[in-house]
C-alpha positions as a printed Julia matrix, in Angstrom:
81×3 Matrix{Float64}:
  0.0    0.0     0.0
  1.29   3.47   -0.92
  1.06   6.08    1.8
  1.26   9.87    1.6
  4.99   9.92    2.43
  5.74   7.52   -0.44
  3.68   9.67   -2.79
  5.6   12.8    -1.77
  8.92  10.98   -2.26
  7.78   9.85   -5.7
  6.69  13.37   -6.6
  9.99  14.69   -5.26
 11.95  12.32   -7.49
  9.79  13.29  -10.45
 10.52  16.97   -9.84
 14.23  16.26   -9.46
 14.26  14.35  -12.74
 12.17  17.05  -14.43
 14.57  19.77  -13.3
 17.65  17.82  -14.4
 16.14  17.12  -17.83
 14.9   20.7   -18.25
 18.37  22.04  -17.46
 20.02  19.48  -19.75
 17.65  20.53  -22.54
 18.28  24.23  -21.75
 14.53  24.73  -21.35
 14.64  27.96  -19.36
 10.9   28.29  -18.81
 10.58  24.76  -17.44
 13.69  25.18  -15.27
 12.27  28.31  -13.67
  8.81  26.79  -13.18
 10.24  23.62  -11.66
 12.57  25.5    -9.31
  9.66  27.62   -8.15
  7.52  24.52   -7.59
 10.29  22.74   -5.71
 10.91  25.8    -3.51
  7.2   26.13   -2.78
  7.1   22.47   -1.76
  9.97  22.97    0.66
 12.85  21.38   -1.23
 16.19  22.55    0.07
 18.43  24.93   -1.82
 21.11  22.24   -1.85
 18.76  19.71   -3.47
 17.72  22.19   -6.16
 21.34  23.22   -6.77
 22.39  19.58   -7.08
 19.73  18.99   -9.74
 20.83  22.1   -11.64
 24.48  21.0   -11.47
 23.6   17.53  -12.74
 21.64  19.04  -15.63
 24.37  21.48  -16.62
 26.91  18.65  -16.45
 24.76  16.8   -18.99
 24.92  19.89  -21.22
 28.72  19.74  -21.07
 28.74  16.05  -21.89
 26.45  16.59  -24.87
 28.62  19.46  -26.09
 31.8   17.4   -25.78
 30.24  14.51  -27.68
 28.96  16.77  -30.44
 32.28  18.48  -30.98
 34.51  15.44  -30.61
 32.91  13.49  -33.45
 35.03  13.89  -36.62
 31.97  14.53  -38.79
 30.78  17.28  -36.46
 34.17  18.99  -36.38
 33.98  19.66  -40.1
 30.55  21.25  -39.69
 31.64  23.65  -36.96
 35.07  24.68  -38.24
 33.87  28.28  -38.37
 33.68  28.32  -34.57
 37.41  27.79  -34.17
 38.67  30.33  -36.68
């Protein structure tokens, strides 16, 4: 049986995941809305910051992958000149 605490934990994890994915996708509107919702629900600053850091780390990983592929390097040569 699922109780109210379990439901809140599940919702909390959903919000964490939503914030990480929104940051990784650079979806500014969703990031702001999710941060506001998390703050209103009493999530700690540290928890919110950790989600944001995880999301921005994913942005860096995606960037590195995109620019390390030989085919991609040819397409973005103008960025390095």
